[in-house]
C-alpha positions in Angstrom: 3.8 -4.6 -8.4 5.2 -7.1 -5.8 3.8 -10.7 -5.2 2.4 -9.7 -1.6 0.6 -6.7 -3.0 -0.9 -8.4 -5.9 -2.2 -11.6 -3.5 -3.8 -8.7 -1.6 -5.6 -7.4 -4.9 -6.5 -11.1 -5.8 -8.1 -11.5 -2.6 -10.2 -8.3 -2.6 -11.2 -9.2 -6.1 -12.6 -12.8 -5.3 -14.3 -11.0 -2.6 -15.9 -8.7 -4.6 -16.7 -10.7 -7.6 -17.9 -13.7 -5.7 -19.9 -11.6 -3.4 -18.3 -13.2 -0.3 -18.6 -12.0 3.4 -15.1 -12.0 4.1 -12.0 -10.0 4.7 -8.8 -10.5 2.6 -7.0 -11.3 5.8 -9.3 -14.4 6.1 -8.3 -16.1 3.0 -5.0 -18.1 3.4 -2.8 -17.7 0.5 -2.7 -21.5 -0.1 -6.4 -22.0 0.3 -8.1 -24.1 -1.9 -10.5 -21.8 -4.1 -12.6 -23.8 -6.5 -14.6 -27.2 -6.1 -16.1 -29.1 -3.4 -12.8 -29.4 -1.2 -12.3 -25.6 -1.5 -12.2 -23.7 1.5 -14.3 -21.1 0.0 -17.0 -23.0 -1.3 -16.7 -21.3 -4.8 -18.0 -23.1 -7.9 -17.7 -22.7 -11.5 -19.6 -20.0 -11.8 -17.3 -18.0 -9.7 -14.4 -19.5 -11.4 -15.8 -17.8 -14.3 -16.3 -14.6 -12.9 -12.7 -14.7 -11.5 -11.1 -15.5 -14.9 -13.2 -12.5 -16.5 -12.0 -10.3 -13.7 -8.4 -11.4 -14.3 -8.5 -11.0 -18.0 -10.0 -7.4 -17.4 -7.6 -6.5 -14.7 -4.3 -8.1 -15.5 -4.9 -8.9 -19.2 -4.2 -12.8 -18.5 -6.5 -15.2 -20.0 -7.6 -18.2 -17.8 -9.1 -20.5 -20.2 -10.4 -24.2 -20.4 -7.0 -26.0 -20.4 -5.4 -27.8 -17.5 -2.3 -25.4 -17.5 -4.4 -22.3 -17.0 -7.2 -24.2 -15.0 -4.6 -24.8 -12.8 -4.1 -21.2 -11.8 -7.3 -21.0 -10.2 -6.0 -23.7 -7.3 -5.3 -20.9 -5.0 -4.3 -17.3 -4.2 -0.3 -18.3 -4.5 -1.1 -20.1 -7.9 -3.3 -17.5 -9.3 -0.5 -14.8 -8.3 2.2 -16.7 -10.0 0.0 -17.1 -13.1 -0.4 -13.8 -13.3 3.1 -12.6 -12.7 4.6 -15.3 -15.1 6.0 -13.8 -18.4 4.9 -10.3 -17.3 6.2 -7.4 -15.5 3.1 -5.4 -13.6 
């Protein structure tokens, strides 16, 4: 799977898991995902849902440490995290 395809899948997953009324193309790859400065207004519950979906679909665990939490910064960082040390 290439990075661009993965980013599109991640956008679709976030829209579905977080019940957002958006299209994937409405989400910039570098948009801040979680927190008050986030472009999508996602909160910690949304972050948990995304983390669970990533674990289920891609086998990558996002836990509470700073390194993996940083994976939820943007679509770009999430794609990089999933692709790191893994061939999909």
